[in-house]
Backbone as CSV, one residue per row, in Angstrom:
resi,resn,N_x,N_y,N_z,CA_x,CA_y,CA_z,C_x,C_y,C_z
1,MET,0.866,-1.360,0.115,0.124,-0.344,0.060,1.027,1.180,-0.121
2,LYS,0.527,1.977,-0.531,0.910,3.320,-0.545,0.308,4.771,-0.258
3,LEU,0.446,5.284,0.951,-0.459,6.760,1.378,0.148,7.460,1.393
4,GLU,-0.430,8.657,0.355,0.167,10.042,-0.034,-0.483,11.020,0.790
5,LEU,-0.098,11.951,1.267,-0.530,13.137,1.608,-0.304,14.420,0.685
6,SER,-1.465,15.181,-0.106,-1.163,15.975,-0.970,-1.541,17.680,-0.915
7,SER,-0.779,18.216,-0.655,-1.094,19.689,-0.217,-1.941,19.901,1.218
8,VAL,-1.559,18.783,2.228,-2.533,18.563,3.209,-2.367,20.116,4.165
9,ALA,-3.365,20.910,4.869,-3.329,21.892,5.527,-4.477,21.090,6.871
10,CYS,-3.640,21.533,7.739,-4.756,21.187,9.257,-4.281,21.936,10.162
11,GLY,-5.062,21.907,11.243,-4.947,22.914,12.048,-6.364,22.969,13.081
12,TYR,-7.113,23.655,13.595,-7.868,23.771,14.894,-8.438,24.869,14.988
13,GLY,-10.043,25.019,14.496,-10.714,26.395,14.553,-10.027,26.788,13.322
14,GLY,-10.131,28.092,13.408,-10.062,29.154,12.212,-8.529,29.082,11.807
15,LYS,-7.721,28.260,12.853,-5.989,28.537,12.123,-5.723,27.700,11.489
16,ASN,-4.508,27.265,10.669,-3.899,26.568,9.942,-2.660,26.549,10.682
17,VAL,-2.095,25.118,11.071,-1.273,24.891,12.223,0.240,24.542,11.111
18,LEU,-0.681,23.878,9.963,0.426,23.485,9.104,0.173,23.627,7.443
19,SER,0.449,23.463,6.726,-0.260,23.748,5.158,0.433,23.228,4.352
20,GLY,0.225,22.526,3.216,0.813,22.678,1.623,1.926,21.306,2.181
21,ILE,1.154,20.554,3.064,2.216,19.145,3.892,2.352,18.078,2.386
22,SER,2.367,17.584,1.415,3.432,16.891,0.956,3.999,15.387,1.420
23,PHE,3.521,14.414,0.878,4.759,13.296,1.127,4.060,11.463,1.356
24,SER,4.839,10.964,1.154,4.081,9.349,0.646,4.847,8.600,1.682
25,VAL,4.349,7.199,1.744,5.199,6.689,2.662,4.351,5.052,1.929
26,SER,5.460,4.069,1.731,4.841,3.079,0.662,5.196,1.543,1.986
27,SER,4.448,0.734,1.528,5.259,-0.885,2.002,6.087,-1.182,2.161
28,GLY,7.256,-1.651,3.368,8.440,-1.382,3.665,8.955,-0.414,3.504
29,GLU,8.558,0.668,4.261,9.358,2.115,3.632,9.025,2.212,5.743
30,ILE,9.943,3.012,5.906,9.772,3.790,7.320,10.024,5.121,6.874
31,LEU,9.692,6.029,7.556,9.692,7.629,7.197,9.580,8.138,8.554
32,CYS,10.641,8.979,9.172,10.836,9.474,10.340,10.637,10.992,10.281
33,ILE,9.697,11.793,11.055,9.494,13.059,11.152,10.186,13.319,12.248
34,LEU,11.114,14.102,11.722,11.427,15.012,13.136,11.492,16.776,12.839
35,GLY,11.333,17.162,14.488,10.875,18.823,14.486,10.492,19.129,15.714
36,PRO,10.572,20.384,16.253,10.722,20.648,17.392,9.258,20.609,17.619
37,ASN,9.159,20.452,19.166,7.841,20.866,20.067,6.683,21.855,19.359
38,GLY,6.099,21.614,19.170,4.750,23.124,18.638,4.962,23.079,17.791
39,VAL,5.374,22.359,17.046,5.280,22.774,14.992,4.250,21.779,14.331
40,GLY,3.853,20.965,15.260,2.491,20.046,14.467,2.386,18.966,14.091
41,LYS,3.584,18.420,14.572,3.565,16.719,14.406,2.612,15.986,14.679
42,THR,2.087,16.012,15.999,0.901,15.716,16.573,-0.485,15.818,15.884
43,THR,-0.719,17.145,15.307,-2.097,17.828,14.519,-1.633,17.501,13.518
44,LEU,-0.717,17.009,12.672,-0.515,16.232,11.183,-1.084,14.877,11.622
45,PHE,-0.704,14.286,12.593,-1.332,12.968,12.574,-2.704,12.728,13.168
46,LYS,-3.244,13.831,13.662,-4.366,13.436,13.990,-5.750,14.070,13.008
47,SER,-4.483,14.814,11.394,-5.307,14.736,10.832,-5.381,13.516,9.871
48,VAL,-4.235,12.774,9.690,-3.830,11.617,8.889,-4.971,10.224,9.429
49,LEU,-5.164,10.553,10.784,-6.167,9.729,11.296,-7.448,9.385,11.291
50,GLY,-7.862,11.158,11.123,-9.514,11.811,11.178,-9.895,11.842,12.178
51,PHE,-8.202,12.089,12.883,-9.662,12.915,14.509,-9.610,14.219,14.282
52,LEU,-9.051,14.760,13.411,-9.020,16.120,12.868,-9.684,16.066,11.201
53,ASN,-10.677,16.783,11.024,-11.150,17.593,9.432,-9.860,18.165,8.873
54,LEU,-9.367,17.868,7.738,-8.764,18.186,6.566,-8.758,19.844,6.321
55,ARG,-8.118,20.565,6.483,-8.368,21.858,6.382,-8.358,22.284,4.736
56,GLY,-7.541,21.535,4.147,-7.410,21.686,2.698,-6.129,20.337,2.273
57,GLY,-6.689,19.958,0.892,-5.771,18.962,0.373,-6.284,17.107,0.334
58,GLU,-5.474,16.633,0.127,-6.533,15.357,0.348,-5.263,14.146,1.039
59,ILE,-6.058,12.758,1.156,-4.805,11.577,1.881,-5.483,10.397,1.025
60,ARG,-4.274,10.092,0.549,-5.108,8.771,-0.726,-4.419,7.950,0.187
61,ALA,-4.706,6.309,0.278,-4.544,5.706,0.088,-4.450,4.665,-1.501
62,ASP,-3.330,4.162,-1.954,-3.488,3.405,-3.266,-3.898,4.167,-4.314
63,GLY,-4.048,5.518,-4.352,-4.400,6.371,-5.301,-6.288,6.915,-4.839
64,GLU,-6.467,5.801,-3.901,-8.096,6.344,-3.636,-8.565,7.353,-2.227
65,ASN,-8.807,8.121,-2.235,-9.042,9.801,-1.092,-9.964,8.913,-0.211
66,VAL,-9.042,8.663,0.833,-9.938,7.597,1.854,-10.651,9.002,2.965
67,SER,-11.345,10.097,2.676,-11.714,10.352,3.205,-13.376,10.141,3.167
68,GLY,-14.041,9.619,2.237,-15.337,8.461,1.829,-14.778,6.855,2.920
69,TRP,-14.121,6.763,3.618,-13.593,5.493,3.861,-14.194,5.525,5.479
70,SER,-15.370,4.559,5.668,-15.436,4.243,7.100,-14.731,4.102,7.791
71,ARG,-14.542,3.984,9.179,-13.994,3.873,10.119,-13.512,2.797,10.235
72,ARG,-13.958,1.685,9.973,-13.796,0.486,10.036,-13.299,-0.103,8.670
73,ARG,-13.024,0.062,7.559,-12.166,0.045,6.515,-10.970,0.775,6.358
74,PHE,-11.159,2.007,7.132,-9.908,2.794,7.769,-8.965,1.593,8.464
75,ALA,-9.480,1.828,9.787,-8.720,0.763,10.615,-8.392,-0.448,10.224
76,ARG,-8.740,-1.492,9.233,-7.907,-2.329,8.543,-7.346,-2.036,8.015
77,SER,-6.857,-0.805,7.503,-6.023,-0.403,6.306,-4.492,0.065,6.691
78,ILE,-4.851,0.898,8.653,-3.997,2.111,8.974,-3.954,1.870,10.606
79,GLY,-2.961,1.290,11.042,-3.030,1.192,12.458,-1.924,2.771,13.204
80,TYR,-2.112,2.446,14.424,-1.742,3.623,15.275,-1.368,3.507,16.032
81,VAL,-0.347,3.943,16.680,0.286,3.148,17.685,0.496,4.972,18.663
82,PRO,0.204,4.980,19.879,-0.076,6.540,20.388,1.185,6.806,21.014
83,GLN,1.862,8.175,21.583,2.786,8.643,21.878,2.335,7.700,23.404
84,ALA,1.961,7.379,24.254,1.712,7.240,25.703,0.051,6.497,25.586
85,HIS,-0.312,5.408,26.466,-2.001,4.864,26.609,-1.331,4.390,28.498
86,ASN,-2.598,4.995,28.968,-2.721,4.468,30.511,-4.320,4.628,30.197
87,THR,-4.616,3.413,31.266,-5.880,2.609,31.113,-6.211,2.428,32.791
88,PRO,-7.260,2.924,32.974,-7.951,2.807,34.497,-8.024,1.346,34.465
89,PHE,-8.179,0.381,33.622,-9.010,-0.908,34.057,-8.109,-2.088,34.220
90,PRO,-7.636,-2.703,34.801,-7.005,-3.640,34.689,-6.971,-4.760,33.822
91,PHE,-6.788,-4.881,32.744,-7.260,-5.122,31.414,-5.588,-6.074,31.475
92,THR,-5.966,-7.567,31.246,-4.857,-8.324,30.155,-4.047,-7.797,29.032
93,VAL,-2.748,-8.085,28.935,-2.005,-7.959,27.992,-3.000,-8.829,26.632
94,PHE,-3.580,-10.015,27.181,-3.995,-10.656,26.047,-5.375,-9.897,25.114
95,ASP,-6.196,-9.230,26.492,-7.380,-8.877,26.299,-6.728,-7.278,25.628
96,VAL,-6.162,-6.477,25.892,-5.929,-5.725,25.158,-5.541,-5.337,23.949
97,VAL,-4.154,-6.292,23.146,-4.073,-6.885,22.258,-5.445,-7.065,21.357
98,LEU,-6.193,-7.535,22.132,-7.504,-8.789,20.804,-8.251,-7.409,20.822
99,MET,-8.197,-6.159,21.047,-9.077,-4.966,21.164,-8.867,-4.161,19.666
100,GLY,-6.974,-5.060,19.721,-7.103,-3.925,18.164,-7.477,-4.694,16.822
101,ARG,-8.468,-6.075,17.325,-9.561,-6.630,16.129,-11.116,-6.100,15.932
102,THR,-11.506,-4.967,17.339,-12.670,-4.835,16.805,-12.996,-4.184,15.483
103,ALA,-12.173,-3.777,14.554,-12.444,-3.590,13.367,-12.649,-4.519,12.280
104,TYR,-12.855,-5.503,13.218,-13.678,-7.097,12.166,-14.783,-7.141,13.000
105,PHE,-15.142,-6.917,13.719,-16.405,-6.826,14.475,-17.205,-6.852,14.019
106,GLY,-18.697,-7.462,14.146,-19.864,-6.960,13.268,-20.319,-6.042,14.839
107,THR,-21.946,-5.550,14.600,-22.568,-4.556,15.817,-22.541,-5.613,17.157
108,PHE,-23.135,-6.872,16.724,-23.255,-7.487,17.596,-22.157,-8.799,18.212
109,SER,-21.438,-8.651,17.798,-20.509,-10.015,17.744,-19.272,-9.882,18.915
110,THR,-18.371,-11.090,19.005,-17.973,-10.977,20.104,-16.528,-11.653,19.172
111,PRO,-15.041,-11.464,19.495,-14.025,-12.183,19.019,-14.004,-14.027,19.176
112,GLY,-13.836,-14.266,18.120,-14.111,-15.669,17.632,-12.740,-16.188,17.774
113,GLU,-12.560,-17.431,17.530,-11.591,-18.286,17.578,-9.925,-17.748,16.699
114,GLN,-10.557,-17.514,15.650,-9.830,-16.758,14.855,-8.713,-15.545,14.969
115,ASP,-9.721,-14.408,15.922,-9.493,-13.581,16.217,-8.385,-13.687,17.627
116,ARG,-8.721,-14.597,18.195,-7.565,-15.251,19.519,-6.224,-15.610,18.997
117,LYS,-6.776,-16.546,17.539,-5.239,-16.992,16.995,-4.159,-16.369,16.828
118,ILE,-4.948,-15.095,15.747,-4.151,-13.769,15.428,-3.949,-13.120,16.604
119,VAL,-4.087,-12.568,17.577,-3.503,-12.446,18.663,-1.774,-12.739,19.207
120,GLU,-2.653,-14.424,19.421,-1.505,-15.221,20.084,-0.452,-15.383,18.909
121,ARG,-0.485,-14.892,17.170,0.705,-14.947,16.419,1.493,-13.867,16.595
122,VAL,0.566,-12.488,17.047,1.121,-11.096,17.074,1.993,-10.898,17.988
123,LEU,1.452,-11.851,19.704,2.391,-11.871,20.588,3.640,-12.766,20.222
124,GLU,3.316,-13.537,19.514,4.778,-14.755,19.458,5.774,-13.880,18.300
125,ALA,5.193,-13.136,17.748,6.196,-12.717,16.488,7.199,-11.223,17.357
126,LEU,6.329,-10.706,18.202,6.732,-9.389,19.028,7.355,-10.013,19.770
127,GLU,7.454,-11.433,20.629,8.068,-12.019,21.513,7.964,-11.700,22.738
128,ILE,6.473,-11.189,22.711,5.769,-10.889,24.197,4.517,-11.500,24.702
129,ASP,4.724,-12.863,23.821,3.897,-13.665,24.874,3.961,-14.172,25.583
130,CYS,5.238,-14.034,26.773,5.322,-14.578,28.208,4.706,-13.036,28.586
131,LEU,3.714,-12.464,28.431,3.319,-10.763,29.135,2.039,-11.191,29.056
132,ARG,1.006,-12.317,28.399,-0.234,-12.679,28.066,-1.027,-12.349,29.016
133,ASN,-0.967,-12.690,30.313,-1.841,-12.762,31.136,-1.184,-11.708,32.281
134,ARG,-0.191,-11.190,32.191,-0.037,-9.808,32.626,-0.615,-8.635,32.774
135,ARG,-1.307,-7.956,33.715,-1.993,-6.872,33.467,-1.412,-5.562,33.154
136,PHE,-1.994,-4.945,32.267,-1.535,-4.163,31.446,-1.058,-2.898,32.411
137,THR,-1.855,-2.507,33.628,-1.425,-1.180,34.453,-0.338,-2.118,34.944
138,GLU,0.400,-3.017,35.204,1.759,-3.473,36.156,2.833,-3.413,35.259
139,LEU,2.141,-3.122,34.032,3.853,-3.230,33.228,4.357,-1.879,32.637
140,SER,5.932,-2.389,32.181,6.978,-1.385,32.400,6.852,-0.275,31.161
141,GLY,7.203,0.632,30.853,7.095,1.319,29.694,7.475,0.989,28.569
142,GLY,8.655,0.045,28.696,9.214,-0.552,27.533,7.928,-1.922,26.934
143,GLU,7.491,-2.628,27.967,6.995,-3.750,27.855,5.160,-2.941,27.421
144,ARG,4.507,-1.835,28.090,3.200,-0.892,27.661,3.656,-0.436,25.925
145,GLN,4.942,-0.563,25.799,4.939,0.282,24.068,5.055,-1.060,23.508
146,MET,5.451,-1.815,23.468,5.292,-3.453,23.081,3.809,-3.880,22.853
147,VAL,3.590,-3.801,23.516,1.671,-4.278,23.859,0.671,-3.374,22.992
148,LEU,1.284,-2.057,22.852,0.298,-0.809,22.593,0.677,-1.327,20.216
149,ILE,1.633,-1.439,20.650,2.082,-2.436,18.897,1.932,-3.499,18.546
150,ALA,1.216,-4.124,19.234,0.917,-5.235,19.080,-0.624,-5.242,18.808
151,ARG,-1.222,-4.186,20.049,-2.446,-4.249,19.529,-2.810,-3.615,18.237
152,ALA,-2.055,-2.318,17.613,-2.129,-2.251,15.787,-1.831,-2.806,15.194
153,LEU,-0.789,-4.073,15.344,-0.591,-5.100,14.519,-1.921,-6.118,14.157
154,ALA,-2.477,-6.175,15.660,-3.496,-7.170,15.504,-4.526,-6.767,14.154
155,GLN,-4.545,-5.399,13.865,-5.442,-4.985,13.347,-5.476,-5.371,11.433
156,LYS,-3.970,-5.394,11.285,-3.499,-6.511,10.124,-3.514,-5.114,8.889
157,PRO,-3.200,-3.983,9.483,-2.608,-2.923,8.935,-1.548,-3.230,7.992
158,LYS,-1.815,-1.667,6.678,-0.601,-2.553,5.566,0.701,-0.788,5.936
159,ILE,-0.059,-0.265,6.708,0.451,0.890,6.971,0.360,1.451,8.928
160,LEU,1.128,1.267,9.020,1.497,1.679,10.501,2.219,3.406,10.715
161,VAL,0.923,3.970,11.874,1.240,5.432,12.181,2.032,5.688,13.800
162,MET,2.808,5.890,13.927,3.437,6.113,14.858,3.932,7.160,15.632
163,ASP,3.173,7.526,17.239,3.816,9.214,17.426,4.525,8.692,18.780
164,GLU,5.817,9.305,18.032,6.953,8.913,19.173,7.267,7.507,19.906
165,PRO,7.249,6.624,19.458,7.649,5.575,19.916,7.786,5.009,20.726
166,THR,9.190,5.676,21.065,10.041,5.372,21.961,10.032,7.202,22.991
167,SER,8.924,7.290,23.455,9.130,8.869,23.839,8.786,7.929,25.466
168,ASN,9.710,8.414,26.149,9.709,8.024,27.725,10.180,6.870,28.007
169,LEU,10.845,6.008,26.755,11.169,4.813,27.092,12.960,5.413,27.625
170,ASP,13.804,3.924,28.528,14.986,4.327,28.393,15.806,4.013,27.533
171,PHE,17.007,4.465,28.126,17.853,3.491,26.485,17.810,2.657,25.553
172,GLY,17.898,1.474,26.379,17.547,-0.045,25.880,16.387,-0.404,25.139
173,ASN,15.360,0.208,26.556,14.110,-0.269,25.451,13.759,0.780,24.219
174,GLN,14.708,2.150,23.985,14.345,2.731,22.846,15.002,1.602,21.716
175,ILE,16.065,1.459,22.234,16.503,0.379,20.899,15.921,-0.513,20.220
176,ARG,15.234,-1.379,21.454,14.399,-2.622,21.019,13.227,-2.292,20.360
177,VAL,12.193,-1.166,20.561,11.679,-0.705,20.126,11.917,-0.261,18.797
178,LEU,13.032,0.395,18.417,13.164,0.702,16.957,13.889,-0.693,16.350
179,ARG,14.429,-1.325,16.732,14.747,-2.627,16.290,13.556,-3.287,15.673
180,ARG,12.360,-3.579,16.458,10.999,-4.283,16.028,10.798,-3.393,15.277
181,ILE,10.317,-1.767,15.037,10.076,-1.165,13.888,10.705,-1.583,12.405
182,LYS,11.940,-1.664,12.835,13.069,-1.916,11.524,12.081,-3.115,10.968
183,LYS,12.147,-4.538,11.871,12.054,-5.818,11.324,10.526,-5.629,10.860
184,LEU,9.593,-5.189,11.249,8.338,-4.704,11.044,8.198,-4.680,9.380
185,SER,9.213,-3.508,9.079,8.985,-2.657,7.675,9.596,-3.497,6.807
186,GLN,11.058,-4.642,7.168,11.311,-5.683,6.522,10.640,-6.766,6.225
187,SER,8.969,-7.030,6.920,8.616,-7.743,6.472,7.163,-6.905,5.572
188,GLY,6.991,-5.691,5.434,6.432,-5.379,4.632,5.271,-4.328,4.651
189,LEU,5.966,-4.388,6.330,4.993,-3.069,6.954,5.531,-1.678,6.035
190,GLY,4.725,-0.514,6.123,4.964,0.142,5.833,4.651,1.180,6.960
191,VAL,5.757,2.182,7.628,5.672,2.800,9.017,5.846,4.529,8.576
192,VAL,5.097,5.254,9.276,5.772,6.846,9.425,5.513,7.060,10.929
193,MET,6.453,7.886,11.523,6.859,8.088,12.942,7.159,9.450,13.337
194,THR,6.850,10.008,14.280,7.871,10.721,14.394,8.709,10.824,16.145
195,SER,9.637,11.375,16.330,10.979,10.981,16.931,11.952,12.593,17.265
196,HIS,11.790,12.814,18.350,12.825,13.901,18.995,14.011,13.364,18.513
197,PHE,14.728,12.612,17.865,15.908,11.754,18.364,16.611,11.439,17.040
198,PRO,17.300,12.711,16.812,17.738,12.783,14.954,18.742,11.261,15.205
199,ASP,19.397,10.903,15.940,19.934,8.948,15.462,18.856,8.253,15.336
200,HIS,17.775,7.864,15.482,16.820,7.598,15.119,16.629,7.604,13.430
201,ALA,16.983,8.405,13.006,16.340,8.409,11.869,17.701,7.649,10.807
202,PHE,19.240,8.085,11.595,20.001,7.179,10.983,19.697,5.435,11.185
203,LEU,19.027,4.786,12.252,19.322,3.890,12.705,17.883,2.898,12.096
204,CYS,17.288,3.997,11.729,15.882,2.838,11.038,15.422,3.357,9.947
205,SER,15.988,4.603,9.552,14.264,5.318,8.644,14.993,5.103,6.961
206,SER,13.900,5.232,6.353,14.086,4.979,5.060,14.390,6.004,4.490
207,ARG,13.536,7.204,4.836,13.840,8.776,4.385,13.334,9.622,5.587
208,VAL,13.750,10.916,6.028,13.298,11.582,6.710,12.997,12.966,6.541
209,ALA,11.897,13.001,7.176,10.643,14.385,6.862,11.169,15.838,8.129
210,LEU,12.177,16.039,7.984,12.475,17.944,8.741,10.927,18.636,8.543
211,LEU,9.997,19.054,9.692,9.078,19.694,9.540,9.240,20.420,10.354
212,ARG,9.083,21.980,9.941,9.054,23.059,10.200,8.558,24.302,9.886
213,ARG,8.141,25.532,10.503,7.389,26.346,10.470,7.864,27.332,8.847
214,GLY,8.368,26.903,8.132,8.020,27.076,6.840,7.853,26.079,5.637
215,GLY,7.880,24.926,6.648,7.243,23.838,5.714,7.726,22.475,5.753
216,LEU,8.051,21.445,4.684,8.234,20.301,5.107,9.804,20.001,4.264
217,GLN,10.815,19.581,4.782,12.068,19.034,3.550,11.992,17.559,4.311
218,ILE,12.206,17.124,2.356,11.931,15.704,2.661,13.231,14.965,1.896
219,GLY,13.725,13.403,2.285,14.876,13.239,1.897,15.600,12.061,2.320
220,ALA,17.009,11.717,2.345,17.376,10.211,2.508,18.244,10.821,3.999
221,PRO,17.824,10.381,4.663,18.845,10.713,6.411,20.048,11.428,6.133
222,ASP,21.010,11.031,5.538,22.526,11.363,4.651,22.331,12.990,4.727
223,THR,21.017,13.044,3.952,20.695,14.185,2.931,20.122,15.270,3.804
224,ILE,19.043,14.541,4.889,18.635,15.403,5.274,19.166,15.884,7.128
225,VAL,19.349,15.051,7.449,20.007,15.207,9.198,21.262,15.455,8.857
226,THR,21.544,16.957,9.019,22.585,17.561,8.486,23.067,18.373,9.855
227,GLU,23.788,19.251,9.857,24.268,19.739,11.308,23.754,20.963,11.016
228,LYS,23.840,21.785,9.671,22.576,22.648,9.258,21.172,22.787,9.763
229,ASN,20.664,21.927,8.802,19.355,21.553,9.835,19.492,21.598,10.360
230,LEU,20.130,20.603,11.400,19.501,20.648,12.787,19.503,21.808,13.796
231,GLN,21.082,22.436,13.544,20.731,24.313,14.474,19.897,24.989,14.002
232,ASP,18.971,24.799,12.434,18.083,25.144,12.274,17.076,25.386,12.950
233,ILE,16.712,24.340,12.913,15.423,23.498,13.601,15.112,23.877,15.225
234,TYR,16.332,23.395,15.503,16.453,22.829,16.931,17.229,24.577,18.016
235,GLY,17.840,25.165,17.342,18.628,26.273,17.787,19.685,25.405,18.552
236,VAL,20.151,24.697,18.270,21.329,24.326,18.874,22.657,23.587,17.709
237,SER,23.746,23.759,18.721,25.016,23.434,17.588,24.799,22.108,17.809
238,VAL,25.735,21.112,16.572,25.958,19.638,16.714,26.640,19.165,15.707
239,LYS,27.264,18.545,15.846,28.196,17.697,14.886,27.973,16.274,14.539
240,ILE,28.163,16.392,13.374,27.463,14.671,12.897,28.788,13.935,12.573
241,ALA,29.037,12.632,13.706,30.462,12.034,13.487,29.652,10.603,12.818
242,GLU,30.793,9.900,12.341,30.560,8.587,11.818,31.433,7.417,12.515
243,VAL,30.804,6.635,13.362,31.283,5.412,14.012,31.201,4.112,13.211
244,SER,32.564,3.939,13.397,32.774,2.364,12.249,32.785,1.317,13.293
245,ILE,31.804,0.435,12.568,31.261,-0.746,13.383,31.875,-2.074,12.782
246,GLY,33.083,-1.975,12.445,33.826,-2.871,11.245,33.522,-3.234,10.008
247,ASN,34.580,-4.203,9.081,34.067,-4.849,8.325,33.681,-3.364,7.092
248,GLY,33.972,-2.269,7.350,33.792,-1.112,6.586,32.642,-0.518,6.440
249,ILE,31.911,-0.522,7.382,30.364,-0.316,7.664,30.501,0.779,8.773
250,GLY,29.846,1.990,8.602,29.536,3.331,9.645,28.789,3.426,9.791
251,VAL,28.526,3.922,10.711,27.167,4.470,11.641,27.079,6.129,12.277
252,LYS,26.445,6.893,11.560,26.264,8.023,12.105,25.626,8.328,13.107
253,THR,25.755,9.524,14.196,25.331,10.111,15.268,25.362,11.539,15.253
254,CYS,24.588,11.594,16.293,24.507,13.332,16.326,25.018,13.537,17.506
255,VAL,26.292,14.171,17.610,26.789,15.260,18.811,26.608,16.762,19.154
256,PRO,25.417,16.564,20.238,25.187,17.947,20.670,26.566,18.933,21.568
257,LEU,26.744,19.794,21.030,27.820,20.973,21.605,27.443,21.789,22.784
258,ILE,27.648,20.813,23.907,26.976,21.876,25.258,27.691,23.109,25.312
259,ASN,29.476,23.130,25.339,29.970,24.467,25.303,30.485,25.106,24.076
């Protein structure tokens, strides 16, 4: 599947937060969106997901405008992993992931054996089947994030929208989540994600979009995540360094200059 935004404008009330936004993400690709706080990343995602009405432009999936799609049809094609999620109810992990199957339920139907098998396969694929009977409210931040990814995957989407998937995670859990995202794209899933960490773009993304008040700049990580661009959008000095990991392979990283 190919998800395309064409000249999209979005905002609240009578004010545009973003306008003229155009990009696409295809199956097997990771698009990482970088930008400072308040520039409109979450507003953009809310508009893509239909939580906010577009103020201009259109969103297409495989060439078809999604504005006429039902919520059920949309959920079967595009999954969503929120930045954070807390529930006051002590649902088990299995039940939380099973909620991802609601797009396939009839008005009065309940989960069937096939739905439960899909949940089992997703938990096993993400290597979190050991958590199936744990209470979601008792999990660590990294475990919760993996469960939310599992819930979205239970929808069987073709594109996954992820709002800061590593937010509030420690260093180890950030890398584990990024590793899983990369594996999902390699299996054919398209991913569009936001991040506050430029290094994440080097680690796993196919393309990077820099979102700033002047518009959107998009391209390969090496050409977009530059010292000048990072200084322009974040207002801090950085150096891009390359670290050798052997066999002639190098990995780029961003080093902030404090002094």
